[in-house]
N, C-alpha and C positions, 0 to 999 in steps of 0.2 A: 678463727681458723690460725696457728699458729705455722712457718714454714723456717726452717734453719736450716740455714745451707752451711756442711764445714766444709772450708778449703786450706788453699795455700797459695802462698806469694807468686807467680809466674804460670798458676796450671791452668793450661791454656780449657781445658774438662769446664774446671771449676769456672771461670770465665763466661765459658760458654754458658752454663746454668744459669749464675748470675743474669748476662743478657736476656737470656731467657722468659724469665721471671719477669727483669724489668720489663721488655715489652711487652708482656702481658697483663703487664700492671698488679703485682701480685707482692706485694709487701713480703720480707723475708728477712733476716737478721742474718749476720755471717757471724760465721767462727771460727776466726784464722787455726789453722792448725799446724801454725811453729809454735803454740804457745803448747806445751805440754798437758796441759788439765785437759782440754779440747779434744787433742792427739788420743788422748785416755777413752773421753767419752766415744769416739768413730769405733776404736777400739773394742768397749765394753758393747756395742751392737753386731759385732762377728766382723769387722773389716779392716781391713789395713791399708787402701788407698780411700782418697779423696777423689773426685765430688762423691756426696753424701749430702743428701737429701732429704729435711725429715717435715712429713706433714702433716701435723697431727698425731706426732705420736710415731710416725709408720715412716721406717726410712728406704730410699731407693740409693743405691749404688750409680756412680760413675751418671751418664749425658741420658737420661732415657724422658726425655719431652713428654712426651704421649702418658708416661704413668703419672708423672707429674701431675698433668694434669686433670687425669682421670681424679686422683685423688684431692687436688685443690676441688672439683667440682662436685665432687662427692660430700665434704666437709662444709662448702656452701651450703647443698641441700639441707645438711641436719640444723645448719645457722638459721635456716628458713623454717623450719620446723617449732 
């Protein structure tokens, strides 16, 4: 399972997403969108702002812990097969 959080420094929602993932012990990679290449990745997905959390290729914009958990659980089930 791969989880990527596109964020910016000092973004409150971004920090909440990262804290949520940490609290649930879900490993994740952070891509700082103050670097132009990461911001371009977010734009290529059709989003203009952060946070964007990508779980196994499925993007979720904003602070949506229920949706993120749903995707993580689905990924875990696939990994068990």
